[in-house]
N, C-alpha and C positions, 0 to 999 in steps of 0.2 A: 663802362659800368663797373660797379663794385662787384667783387666776387660773391658776396652774399646775395645780391640781387640776381645774379646769374643762376645761383643754386635754387633760389625760390622760384624763379621763372621756369627752370628745368623741371622741378618737382611738380609745379602746377600743370605744365604741359603733359608730363607723364601721367599724372592723376586724371587729367581730362581724357587722354587717349584710352586709359584703362576703363574709365566709366563708359565711354562710347563703345568700346569693344564688348564689354559685358552686356550692354543694353541692346546690342545688335543681334544677340543670339536668338535663334528661333524658339519660341515657346513650344513645349511638347504638344504633340497632337492629342486630340481627344482619345484616339485609339490607344496611344501609348499610356495615357493616364488610366484608362479603363483596365488595360492589361496589368498595369502596376497595382492598381487597386485590387484586382482579382487575386494577384499573387500574394499581396499582403493579407487579404481575407482568407485565402487558403492556408497560409502560414499560421494565421490566428486560430483557425479551426483546428489545425494539427496540434498547435501548442495547447489549446484547451483540452483536446483529447488526451494528450500526454499528461497534462496537469490532473485531469480526472482519474487517469490510471494511477498516477502517483498518490493521489488522495485515497483511492481505494486500497492501495498497497499499505499506506500508512495506517489506515483504519484496521486492516487485517493484522498488521504487526502489533498495533495497540491492543487488539483483542487477544492475540497470542500472548502478549506480555501480561495482560490481566489474568488470563487462564493460568499462566505459569506462576503468577503471584498467588492466586487462589490455591493452586496445587501445593505450593511451598507452605502456605499456611496450614493446609490440611495435613501435610506430612509432618510439620512441626508439632501440630496438636496430637497427631497419632503417635509420634515419637515420645511426647510427654506422657501420654496415656500408657504406652508400652513400658516406659521407664518406671512409672508409678506401680504398674502391675508387677514388674520384675522385683521392685523393692518389697512389695507386699509378699510375693512368693518367697523371697530371700528371708524376710522376717519370720514368716510361717515356718520355713525350714529350720531356721535357728531356734525357734521356740520348740519345735518337735525334737530337734537334736538335744536341747537342754532337758526336755522331759525324758528322753531316752537315757541320757547320762544319769539323771536322778534315779530313774527306775533301775538302771544297771547298778548303781551304788546300793540301793535298797536290796536288790537281789544278791549282791556280793555279801552284804552284811548278814542277810538271812542265811545264805549258804555257809558263811563262816560260823554262824551260831549253830546251824544244823550239824556241821562237821565237828564242832566242839562238844556237842551234846552226846 
């Protein structure tokens, strides 16, 4: 025989033996399948609980983020109002200081006139 024929026959025999060996394995018993199904179901239940827990934590963190954002907006608005009020107070103080300077000048002039009289 030619070497190619020998290789093909050997591969065919090896393939046949492999198929027969895998087909001869005993199928799992019903008890084993039920146990495995219960384990998978228990794992599923545990994973769902963990997922629900994570979802609650995400919702809590989203609420905290929303609260922090609202607080930031409130503080920003309050800071703006405080800045405006501070500017108003500063402007009023400058206006009063100018009035006092003018009054001081008038009083100095008056004092000067009184001293010269």
